[in-house]
Residue, then its C-alpha position, 0 to 999 in steps of 0.5 A: m578519266s574525261f568526261f563528254h561535255l555538251p556545249k554551251y549549257k544554259l541553266t534551268r535549275e539551282s546548281g547542285k539540283m538534278t535537272d531536266f536535260r532539254v534538246e531543242n531543234l536538234t538537226k544532224s546531216v551526215g554527207d548529204k543526207t539529213v539523219f534527223s531534223h529539228l527534234n525536240f525532247i526532254i530526259h527528266p531525271l531518273d528516266r530510263i529511255g529506250l531509243i528504237g528504230v530501223n538501223g540507219t535511222g540515226k540512233t547511234t548518230l544521235l547518241d554521237v551528237i548529245s555525247g559531243k562526239l559529233g557535233f550538230d548543224g547550225d550555230n546555236s546549241p540545240f541542248f539545254g542543261r547544267n554547265d557542269f553536266k556530265i555524260e558517260y557514253l558506252t560505244q559500241d567500238p571501244k577506245f582505250d589506251e592500250n597500256l593502261t590497266i583495267m583499273d587505271t581505265i575504270l577508275s577516274d583521277d577526277l574523284p580523290q575517293m577514286q584516287a585513294i581506291k587505286h593507290y590502296e589496290a596498288t600497294l595491297l598487290a605489292l605488299t602481297n607480293d612483298a609481305t615483309n616489306l615495312k614501308l609498304q605496311e606503312n603506306l597501306t596504313k596510311i591509305e586505310s586511314q585516308m580511304t576512311a576519311l573520304n568515306a571511300w570504303e563503300v565505293e570500293s566495295q562497289v567497284k568490286t562488286v561491279l567488276s565481279k559481276l561483269k565477270l573482269p579478270d585481274i584488274m591490274m591486266q593491261v587493257k591489250q591483254l583483253s578480248g574485245g568482249q572483255k574491253r566492252r565490259v571494262q567500258l561499261a564498268k567504267a560508265l556505271l562506277n563514275p558519277a554521271d547526270l546522263l547515261l548513254f548506252d549503245e547495245p549495253t547486252n552486247h557480249l553479256d551472257v543472260e546472268t550479267i544482263t539481268w544484274l545490269e537491269n537490276y543495277l540500273k534500276n536501284s542505282r537511281q541512274t538516267v539512262l538513254f539506251i539502244t538495245h534490240d533486247r526486248y525483255f531488256l528494254d521492257n524490264l528498264a524502260t520508263r520511256i520509248f524515243e522511236l527515230a522514224n524518217g528523220d522525226l522523233i516520236e515519244y511513248q509513256g512506258n516500257y516495251q509493252n506499253y509501246l506495242q499497245q500505243k503503236a498499234e493504236n496509232d497504227v489503226r488510226e494512221m490506217a484509217q486516215y490513209h484509206k481515206n486519203k487513198q480514196l481522195y487520192q484516186q479521185e484527184l488521179a481521176w481529175i488529174r487524167k480526165s482534165p488536162q485543160a482545167r489545169a490553169t492557175k486556178q487550179q494549181a492549189r488542187i494539183d498541189r493537194f493531189e502531190d501531197l496526197k501522193k506523197e503521203v499515200q506513197n510513204v505508207t508502209t503496211k505490215d505486209d511490207l515487212a515479211i521475208n518471203v524467200a524460198t528455200s532448197r529441198i531438203g531430205k530426211k538426213v540432215i545433220n548427225f553427231e556421233h561420239v564427238t570429241f573436240a578440244f581447242d587449247d587443251k579445253v575439251i569443248l565437247s566429249d563423246f557428244n550426240l546429236l540429231v538434228q532432223n528437218a524443221d528443227r528448231i534449236g537454240i544454244v545458250g551457255n556462258n562465253g566461252s563454252g563452245k556455242s559457236t564451235l559447234l556451229n563451225l564444226i557443222d559448217g565444216n570450218l573446224v574438224a572434230d579430233s574424234g568421232m563423226i559428224e554426218i551432213g545430208e547430201t541435200v544439206k545446204i548450209g547458210y552461216f551468220s556469223q558474228q563476223i560479217r563475211g564477204l561484203d565489199d565496202s566499194k560496192r553499191v547494194i544493189n550491185f552487190l547483190q545482183e552478183i548473186a542472183d538477178n532475182s529470187q523465188t518466193i515460197s509459193g514459187e513466184s520469181i521476186s526482183i532483187v529491188n522488190l527483196l531489198e524493200q522487203f529487207l527495210f532498204p528503201r529504194t533511195t538506198h539502193g545505189t548507195q555503198i556499202s561503206k556507208l552503210s550503218g553496222g545494223e544495216k550491213k548486218r541486214l544486207y549480209l543476211l540478205k546475201i545469205l537468204l538469197q543463196q536459199p539455204n535450207v540449213l541456217l546457223l545463226d551466231e548471235p543473230t540479234n546483235d547490231l539488228d534493230i528491232a524491226t529486223l528481228t521481228v521480221l526475222e522471227n516471223f520468217i524463221q517461223h515460216y521457214q521449211g528448213v533448220v535452224i540452229t541459233v547461238s544467242h543470249d537473246r532471251y525473247f529471240l530465243d523464246k520466238v524461235a527455239q523449240k528446244l535448247l542445247v545447254f553448254e555449261n561446266g564442259v557438259v552439252t545438255e539438251v532441254h525441251k522448253l522455253y528458254s525464259d522457263y529454263l532460266s527461272d526453273k535454274v533460278f528456282d534450283d539455285k534458291m533451293v539449293a541455297r535455302r536447303e544449306t542455310v537450313a542445314v547450318v541453322k538446325e545444325k547450330t540450334l535444333e534439338k533432337r525431339r520426337m514429332t507431334y501428332a500433326e507433324k507425323q501425319e504431315w510426314a506420312k503423306i508428305e512425299t505424296d504431296i510431293a509426288e503430285l506437285e511434280i507431275e502438275i509441273e510437268a503437265i503445266t510445263a507440257e501445256m506451254l510447250a504445246n501453247g508456244s505462239d499464245f503469249a497470253k495463255l503463256a502468261s497465265l501458265q507461268k503464272e501457275l507454274d511460278e506458284k506450284n514452283e514455290n509450293l514445291l520448294a516450301k514442301y521439300e523445306r518441310y520434308d527436310y525439317l521433318a526428316e531430322f526427326e525420323 
C-alpha cells in the first residue's frame, strides 16, 4: 500500500511523538480561478474537524492538496509536520487495481502484522478447500506462531470487525466484482485499518446505512484518530466534530465545538456582521449622495474618499442575507387523486421486492423511505416514475400529477453548455409561489450560483454544484410530485437547509429515499420502512423510529440473557409477600407506561418543528422506555414463580 506523503515537512516535535500539523499561507488556483488564498490553520492530534462550505468553495480541493494529490501555488511548502507524517485519504471516487482481492487492497505490505494476516487468511482458505494437505497444515502452524510473535491476533480481530461492520463480502473477492458502493466501503476499511497520522474523509457516510454510520461515529471516537472530514450528514457532524472549518470566499473560518456550537457561533457572528452591514449601508448611501451631488469636488484631494466609497460599495454588495437563500418556485396544481398502489408485486432477478403492496399517496404527503441498501427503496420510486413495470397489481397515477425525479445519477446535464444557457433552454423565467415572474438569473442566485458563475461551462462545476443545478432544472419544470433519491449525497449543508425549507412550504407531494437522519427528521411526516422483504408504514420521526428499534433490540437481547441465566441458576421457590403484591399490579403498571409512551409520541409528532420541545420530550420518552424495559424484565422474572 502506498501513502500520500506531504512535501518538504519541517520537524516540529520529537520523532515518534504526536505533533501538530500546521498549514501556513496555503494558496491554490485551478485555471484562472483562485480557489482559496493564504489559508492558515493547525490540526492538533486527536482533532476531529468537520470541513463545511457551499459546493464549489474548494472543500475537496483542500483535501486533495493536503493529501498531495494536487499541488499548491508557490515554491515554498505551506505544510509543517513530521518527515514521516502519513495520511490516509477517503475520496469520493476510489481508484483501485481491479484485479486485486479485497484483502490485498485493504492490508498494507508495509507492515509485518498485515503481511502475516494476509498469509494466514490465504493459507486458512487453501486448507478449507484441501483439509488433508499436510504441507498446508504445517504452514498454518508456522504462520500462527508468527502471528503470535508479532502480536497480530488483535490486529486480525480488528480487521474482521471492520470488514463485518462495513458489510463487505468475501475478502478474497476481486475488486472488479464489487459495486460502486462496495468499492467505497473497501476504501473506507483501508483508511481505518492502516496506521496514519491524519485521516482525510470526503463524504464518508455516502453509501452507508444508518447502523453503519453510527458504528463509524463510535469507531472514530474510540480509536483516537485525527480526522479532517467533509460531510453533509449533520447528525454525523454534530456527533463527531470537535472543531468546524468553514470555507467561504476563498477564506477559512474556524469554530470551536460541534455543529450545534457552530450554529450558535455563526448566528452570533451574523448578528454582529449585520449590525456592521447596516452601518456601512448608511455610510454607503451618504457617500453615494456625495458622489452624485459633487462631480466638481472629485479632485485629487478627494481620491481617498472615492476609494472608501468603492470599498464600501463592494462590502455592501457582497453581503448575503438569509432572504437570499430561498427556493421560491411555483408548482403545478395537483388534484385529490395522486398515487395509488393496489396489491402490487415486483421481483428483480428472482428477488421479491414488493409483495401484495398497497399505498395511497395523498396531496401534500411527505414520505420518507428507509431501509438497508438493496432492499428496494429506489425500485419504488422507479415504479412511480414509470421506469419499471409491476409484475402484478395496479399503480394508478392521477391525471394532474407532474413528476420531478431527482435520481442518484445526474440525468440530462450537457457538460459542453454554460450554466445559464442550459437553464434558458428549459424556460426564460419561472413563477414564484405568489405568481410573480422570476428570471433565470435571479433563480440561479437563489440557488447559490453567483453571477460570476452563470457563464461557466457545466463541465467545470464541482460534483455538488452539478447536483444543485440538476435540482434546479427539475424544479424549473414545476412538478407537483417530487421523487428524491438520496438527495443529500454531494449537496452541501447550506443547499440542504434551503431544500428543507422549500419542502416544508412545497404545495405538492414529496417522497424521499434517504439515509440522512437529520434531513428525514425535518421533511418526512411518515416513513415506509423496507426490512426483510416487508414494507411497514410508520408515523413517527426517523430518529424516534431508530431509537425505538435500538430499544427493542436491547430488550430482546436482555430477555434472552435473563432466560439463559434463569435456566442455569434459578431454583423453583415461592414468591415473597412483597413479590405477590408487585405481581398483582405489574400488568397495570405496564399498560399505564405504554399509554404514557403513546401520548408522548403523539405530542412529539404534533411539535415536529419545535426542536427544543422535541429534545425535552425525547428525554422523557427515553426515561419511560427504560422504565418499561425494567417492568418487562421484572414481569418475566416473577412469571417464573407462577
